[in-house]
C-alpha positions in Angstrom: 24.3 23.6 9.6 21.7 21.2 8.6 22.7 19.8 5.2 19.5 19.1 3.1 18.7 15.6 1.8 20.3 16.0 -2.0 17.0 16.8 -4.9 15.1 13.9 -6.0 16.4 12.3 -8.9 15.3 12.8 -12.4 13.0 9.3 -12.4 12.0 9.9 -8.8 10.0 12.8 -10.1 8.8 11.6 -12.5 7.3 9.2 -10.7 5.9 11.6 -7.6 4.5 13.4 -10.9 3.0 10.7 -12.5 1.4 10.2 -8.4 0.4 13.8 -8.0 -1.1 14.5 -11.8 -3.6 10.8 -11.4 -4.3 11.7 -8.0 -5.5 15.1 -8.3 -6.6 14.8 -11.8 -7.3 11.4 -12.6 -5.4 9.1 -15.1 -6.9 10.2 -18.5 -4.4 13.7 -17.3 -1.4 11.3 -16.6 0.5 12.0 -20.4 4.1 11.8 -20.5 4.1 15.8 -21.8 2.1 16.4 -17.9 3.9 13.9 -15.9 7.1 15.8 -18.3 6.0 18.9 -17.2 5.2 18.7 -13.1 8.4 16.4 -12.7 10.4 19.6 -14.6 12.0 17.2 -17.0 12.3 17.5 -21.1 9.9 14.5 -22.8 12.7 13.3 -24.0 14.3 12.7 -20.3 11.2 11.6 -19.1 11.4 9.2 -22.3 14.4 7.8 -21.0 14.0 6.7 -18.1 10.5 5.5 -19.2 9.6 5.4 -22.4 6.0 5.1 -22.3 2.6 6.0 -20.0 2.9 2.1 -19.2 6.3 2.0 -18.9 5.5 4.7 -16.5 2.3 3.3 -14.9 4.8 0.4 -13.9 6.8 2.3 -12.6 5.1 3.1 -10.5 3.2 0.2 -9.4 6.8 -1.5 -9.0 7.7 1.1 -6.8 4.7 1.2 -5.1 4.8 -2.5 -4.1 7.8 -2.0 -3.4 7.3 0.2 -0.3 4.4 -1.3 0.8 6.6 -4.8 1.1 9.0 -2.4 3.6 6.4 -1.1 4.9 4.4 -4.1 6.0 7.8 -6.3 7.5 8.8 -3.2 9.3 5.2 -3.9 11.4 6.1 -8.0 11.0 9.7 -6.9 13.1 8.1 -5.4 15.2 5.6 -8.2 16.9 7.1 -10.2 19.5 7.4 -14.1 19.0 3.9 -15.8 18.4 2.5 -18.1 17.0 0.3 -16.0 15.2 2.7 -13.6 14.8 1.7 -12.3 11.3 -1.4 -11.9 11.8 -0.8 -9.3 14.4 1.5 -7.6 12.3 -1.7 -7.1 9.9 -4.0 -6.0 12.9 -1.1 -3.3 14.2 -0.6 -2.5 9.9 -4.9 -1.9 10.2 -5.1 -0.7 13.5 -1.9 1.5 15.3 -1.0 3.5 12.4 -2.0 6.9 13.7 -2.7 8.4 10.1 -4.3 5.3 8.8 -5.1 7.5 6.0 -2.8 10.3 5.0 -1.4 11.5 1.4 0.8 8.8 1.1 -2.1 6.3 1.5 -4.5 8.8 -0.7 -1.5 8.4 -3.4 -1.5 4.7 -3.5 -5.3 4.2 -3.9 -5.0 6.7 -7.2 -2.4 4.9 -8.0 -4.0 1.7 -8.1 -7.1 3.0 -9.3 -4.8 4.7 -12.5 -3.6 0.9 -13.2 -6.9 -0.6 -13.0 -8.0 1.8 -15.3 -5.4 2.0 -17.7 -4.1 -2.0 -17.6 -5.0 -4.4 -14.6 -2.2 -7.0 -14.6 -0.2 -3.4 -14.4 -1.0 -4.4 -10.5 0.9 -7.2 -10.2 3.8 -6.0 -8.2 0.6 -6.0 -5.1 -0.2 -8.8 -6.3 2.5 -10.5 -5.3 3.5 -9.2 -2.1 0.2 -9.7 -1.1 0.7 -12.8 -2.4 3.6 -13.5 0.0 2.0 -11.7 2.9 -0.7 -14.3 2.7 1.4 -17.5 2.2 3.1 -16.4 5.7 -0.8 -15.9 7.5 -0.7 -19.5 6.1 2.1 -20.9 8.4 0.9 -18.9 11.7 -1.8 -21.6 14.2 -5.1 -20.3 13.7 -8.0 -22.1 12.3 -8.4 -22.4 9.3 -10.1 -18.6 7.5 -9.1 -16.9 10.6 -6.2 -14.6 9.5 -7.7 -14.6 6.1 -10.3 -12.8 7.4 -8.1 -10.2 9.9 -6.7 -9.6 6.5 -9.3 -9.0 4.4 -10.9 -6.9 7.3 -8.3 -4.5 7.8 -7.6 -4.2 3.6 -11.8 -3.0 3.7 -11.4 -0.9 6.3 -8.4 1.2 4.5 -10.4 1.3 1.1 -13.4 2.4 3.3 -10.7 5.1 4.8 -9.2 6.3 1.9 -12.4 6.4 -0.3 -14.5 8.3 2.7 -17.2 5.9 2.5 -17.4 5.6 6.3 -15.7 6.7 9.1 -15.5 5.3 12.0 -15.2 6.6 15.6 -12.4 5.2 18.3 -15.4 3.4 20.2 -16.4 0.9 16.5 -12.5 1.0 15.8 -11.4 -0.8 18.9 -14.4 -2.9 19.2 -13.7 -4.2 15.4 -10.5 -4.6 17.1 -10.9 -6.7 19.8 -13.8 -8.9 17.7 -10.3 -9.7 15.7 -8.3 -9.7 18.1 -10.0 -12.7 19.4 -10.2 -14.8 16.3 -6.4 -14.1 16.1 -6.4 -16.7 19.5 -4.6 -19.1 18.1 -5.3 -23.2 18.2 -5.1 -25.0 21.4 -1.9 -26.6 22.0 0.0 -24.1 19.6 3.2 -23.4 19.7 
């Protein structure tokens, strides 16, 4: 008989509930009462872990930032040694996921928007993650601007997918990747 994993702890249930509310109904629907009800905890139980709506939003962003950082590190570790290893990880992160838009990404977008709507400073944890990635990109042996252009293209493609602004077919994605791969070629004489 397979053992079931233990149920999530209260903070995890609360954060999951808050994300579902924000994704389904927007940040204005996120109240402490609604999050407690959705998570199946008392309001006092919620307040024990998150003393305010701001603390709840901060918890959501911190968890999201940790997840994004871990996801990128896993993609980076899967890349073979190369002078443009971090840039190649960005390309893999952008193009190699068969589920480019999934429930997790939709929730992430909802959390970004909720935090930005409530207080843009709440995005600081995710900003730090991307600042760290940019610092690593600067170490790649690419001409100035190439790695950042690749990162910006990946970010734009992600946002386009998440918000349904456009859909690219397989041929268009392959052409875009080929163009970005060209930019990802190291300078002559790089290790």
